[in-house]
C-alpha positions in Angstrom: 89.1 165.3 176.1 87.0 165.3 172.9 85.9 163.3 169.9 84.9 165.3 166.9 86.0 168.5 168.7 84.1 171.4 167.2 85.9 174.6 166.5 84.2 177.6 164.8 86.4 180.1 163.0 85.2 183.2 161.1 83.3 181.5 158.3 84.2 177.8 158.7 83.4 175.0 161.1 86.1 172.4 161.9 85.9 169.0 163.6 89.1 167.6 165.1 88.8 163.8 165.2 90.3 163.2 168.7 91.8 165.6 171.3 93.7 164.3 174.3 95.7 166.1 177.0 98.9 164.4 178.1 99.5 165.3 181.8 103.1 164.0 181.7 104.1 165.9 178.6 101.8 168.8 179.6 100.5 169.2 176.1 97.4 168.6 173.9 97.6 165.8 171.5 95.5 166.0 168.3 94.8 162.8 166.4 93.4 162.9 162.8 92.2 159.6 161.3 92.3 159.1 157.5 91.0 156.0 155.7 93.2 156.6 152.6 96.8 157.1 151.8 98.3 160.3 153.3 97.8 163.4 151.2 99.4 166.8 151.5 95.9 168.3 152.3 95.7 166.0 155.3 99.1 167.2 156.6 98.1 170.8 156.0 94.8 170.2 157.9 96.6 168.7 160.9 99.2 171.6 160.9 96.3 174.1 160.9 94.6 172.3 163.8 97.8 172.2 165.9 98.3 175.9 165.3 94.6 176.7 166.1 94.8 174.7 169.3 98.0 176.3 170.4 96.4 179.7 169.8 93.0 179.0 171.3 93.4 176.3 173.9 97.0 176.1 175.1 97.5 177.7 178.6 100.5 179.2 180.2 102.9 176.4 181.2 101.6 174.0 178.5 104.0 172.6 175.9 103.3 172.9 172.2 100.4 170.8 170.9 101.4 167.5 169.2 99.6 166.4 166.0 99.4 162.8 164.9 98.0 161.8 161.5 97.0 158.1 161.2 96.4 156.9 157.7 96.2 153.5 155.9 99.3 154.2 153.8 102.2 156.7 153.9 104.1 158.4 151.1 107.8 159.2 151.7 107.8 161.9 149.0 104.9 163.8 150.6 106.5 163.4 154.0 109.9 164.7 152.7 108.5 167.8 151.0 105.7 168.8 153.5 105.8 170.5 156.9 106.2 167.1 158.5 109.9 167.1 157.4 111.0 169.9 159.8 108.2 170.2 162.3 108.9 168.2 165.4 105.3 168.5 166.6 103.6 166.7 163.6 103.7 163.0 162.9 102.2 160.8 160.3 102.1 157.0 160.3 100.1 154.2 158.8 97.7 152.0 160.6 96.0 148.8 159.7 92.2 148.6 159.8 92.4 145.0 160.9 94.6 142.9 163.2 97.6 141.5 161.4 98.6 137.8 161.5 101.6 136.8 163.5 103.5 136.2 160.3 102.6 139.7 159.1 103.9 141.2 162.3 107.2 139.3 162.1 107.7 140.4 158.5 106.9 144.1 159.4 109.4 144.0 162.3 112.1 142.6 160.0 111.4 145.3 157.4 111.7 148.0 160.0 114.9 146.5 161.3 116.4 146.5 157.8 115.4 150.1 157.3 117.0 151.2 160.6 120.2 149.4 159.7 120.2 151.0 156.2 119.8 154.5 157.7 122.6 153.9 160.3 125.1 153.2 157.5 
């Protein structure tokens, strides 16, 4: 729907990186892109954008807005103690600014499998 979506509030201008509308889920999806490790300010910013969008743009029949924060590195402590922990509408994950090699992909899949096994125990 928009790239660098402009929203003007009382005294401040905001620019949401990407805004989509998912017709299957019937909700807006906000994507914020960060080129650094996740910070608590980034999570607060995304939470504010989601709340603003629900208040200003969401229509009757729409489901709550989903917020996705993409960053180059995550931090489990920030995730555990921020609004991400209990908010089912906000997500943060890392991305790679380049395409990984086949070996890197295999290693990452194996790490994820081990983490899943560890959590299931």
